[in-house]
C-alpha positions, -999 to 999 in steps of 0.1 A, spaced: 0 0 0 15 33 -10 19 64 11 -8 80 -10 -32 53 0 -22 52 37 -21 89 45 -47 117 43 -21 136 21 -10 159 48 23 177 46 36 160 76 33 127 57 60 140 34 80 157 61 83 127 84 104 109 57 129 137 58 126 144 95 163 143 101 170 167 73 143 191 84 157 191 120 190 201 104 172 227 83 156 242 114 190 245 131 206 263 101 175 284 96 175 297 131 213 304 129 209 324 97 176 342 106 194 364 131 208 399 127 237 422 133 215 449 150 188 448 177 161 458 151 171 430 126 172 405 155 137 415 167 122 413 133 139 379 126 125 366 159 90 378 149 93 361 115 105 329 131 75 328 153 52 328 123 54 291 116 60 283 79 49 250 64 84 247 49 68 235 16 96 247 -7 124 234 14 105 201 17 105 197 -20 141 206 -23 151 180 3 129 153 -11 144 159 -45 179 155 -30 170 125 -9 186 92 -18 198 62 4 216 82 30 213 117 45 213 146 21 245 167 22 248 198 44 250 219 13 215 209 3 202 219 37 219 253 34 204 257 -1 169 248 14 173 275 40 182 301 14 151 292 -6 130 297 25 147 330 32 140 342 -3 104 331 0 101 349 33 115 381 17 88 380 -9 61 377 17 74 408 35 73 428 2 39 414 -7 25 425 27 37 461 20 21 462 -15 -11 447 -1 -11 467 31 -16 434 49 -21 434 86 -16 397 93 8 370 81 8 334 93 -16 343 122 6 371 135 8 408 128 26 415 95 60 431 98 47 463 82 19 463 108 41 454 138 68 479 129 63 500 97 66 499 60 102 510 59 113 482 83 94 456 62 109 469 30 145 469 42 140 436 60 129 419 28 159 433 10 181 421 38 168 385 35 172 385 -3 207 397 0 217 375 29 204 343 11 224 351 -20 255 360 1 253 327 20 250 307 -13 280 326 -27 302 321 4 292 284 5 304 279 -30 269 268 -41 271 285 -75 245 265 -93 220 273 -67 231 309 -66 226 313 -104 192 296 -103 179 317 -74 194 350 -87 174 344 -119 143 335 -98 144 367 -78 145 386 -111 114 367 -123 96 374 -91 103 412 -93 91 412 -129 59 395 -118 52 422 -92 56 449 -118 33 431 -143 8 426 -115 9 463 -106 4 471 -143 -26 449 -146 -42 458 -112 -80 460 -114 -78 450 -151 -109 429 -159 -95 423 -194 -64 405 -182 -60 373 -202 -55 338 -189 -21 338 -206 -10 369 -188 -23 354 -155 -3 322 -160 28 342 -169 25 362 -136 20 332 -114 49 314 -131 73 342 -124 59 350 -89 53 315 -75 62 286 -97 97 298 -106 109 294 -70 94 260 -66 109 250 -100 144 262 -88 140 244 -54 134 211 -72 162 216 -96 186 225 -68 176 195 -48 180 171 -77 215 184 -83 225 169 -49 210 135 -57 235 108 -67 213 95 -96 196 127 -107 223 153 -110 220 153 -148 182 153 -147 176 186 -129 156 200 -159 130 172 -154 127 179 -117 124 216 -126 95 208 -149 78 190 -120 84 219 -97 71 244 -123 39 224 -126 33 220 -89 41 257 -85 12 265 -109 -10 242 -89 0 258 -57 -9 293 -68 -41 284 -86 -54 266 -55 -43 296 -34 -64 318 -57 -93 294 -54 -90 298 -16 -99 335 -20 -133 323 -31 -138 292 -10 -113 294 19 -118 296 57 -103 328 71 -94 311 103 -74 284 85 -58 307 60 -47 333 85 -58 360 61 -92 373 50 -110 358 19 -118 382 -9 -84 398 -4 -72 393 -40 -103 411 -53 -100 439 -28 -64 445 -37 -71 445 -74 -56 411 -84 -78 395 -111 -72 357 -108 -82 327 -128 -117 319 -113 -129 354 -123 -111 354 -156 -127 321 -165 -161 331 -153 -162 363 -174 -153 342 -204 -178 314 -197 -208 335 -186 -234 348 -211 -220 380 -227 -248 401 -213 -241 390 -177 -204 395 -180 -209 430 -195 -234 439 -168 -209 429 -140 -180 448 -157 -202 479 -161 -212 478 -124 -175 474 -114 -164 502 -138 -188 527 -122 -169 524 -89 -135 538 -80 -109 510 -74 -110 516 -36 -147 511 -36 -148 478 -54 -145 457 -23 -182 466 -18 -190 443 -48 -171 413 -34 -203 393 -25 -216 398 -61 -183 389 -77 -180 358 -56 -216 347 -65 -209 354 -102 -177 332 -101 -195 304 -83 -225 305 -107 -205 305 -139 -180 278 -131 -149 298 -125 -138 278 -95 -145 245 -113 -124 257 -143 -95 266 -121 -98 234 -101 -98 213 -134 -67 232 -147 -49 227 -114 -56 189 -116 -44 187 -152 -12 206 -144 -6 184 -114 -10 153 -135 15 168 -161 40 173 -132 38 137 -121 41 125 -157 72 147 -162 89 130 -133 77 95 -140 106 85 -164 133 94 -139 120 90 -103 118 56 -87 107 40 -55 99 61 -25 110 93 -41 86 90 -69 57 82 -45 66 111 -23 68 137 -50 35 124 -64 20 128 -30 33 164 -29 10 171 -59 -20 155 -41 -12 175 -10 -15 208 -29 -46 198 -47 -64 184 -17 -59 216 4 -92 226 -13 -111 197 4 
């Protein structure tokens, strides 16, 4: 009986297989998430208290896992991936004027915007510096390129804010750059440390890219279906902040033209900062016209493509574990 059959596809079902590696990860993370000044140290302590699911490091370490323990260098790389991810969250919270993150006050709320901005820059810089000093040049090159993609995504997202005419193609480009590219790089970096997969990193990257798409699409579905207590952030937030995501894009395309036009006209009559008032109507429109179902079906298809990409090279427990990772992301919706 496979892990997928035995477990309820929880993240801990993956993480218990690499429990030793994650314990080492936590040690290194806590060592690096410190600072040279009282302010940096205080903010780092606050961030450490907001418990991360360690999803990206988990995929990196699973990709690196073979018969024995993964090398220390892979653990360091996993920590740097998590630091970069954390930096993106600090910057996202500034853009979104978020007041909470992982069940705690956001850094921009607990301190101020300037502190959150500089702290995000600090974590980006420190992660890349650690990779350079550790001689992890392949990981450094991949993550330097990834941080560029993520910055590009933020600019495109700002440019398309509140744009009801955004295409599905543009949406997918944004979420590739913003979310999937980091997961892609994490899997490629991990595979580079595996004895049998060092020359197959591109395949692992394709798997990571697909699961990254699935992760963001399901996250966007949560904005319509999620439980605020479980998410640690309010639902309807994407709409309120002007992010037009796949469920609404698909609904506007699938609904009768008159109904789509009527909704767009009503939205267009309001200033952007007043559009949150229409959230109940937008949510009802999306649910009525199949936007969530369309997004869910696309996520499932991309998840299957990710597993198929990995199938020719992964074997045994690693293949099962990485397939379970796809199911974990998909079944967050249940």
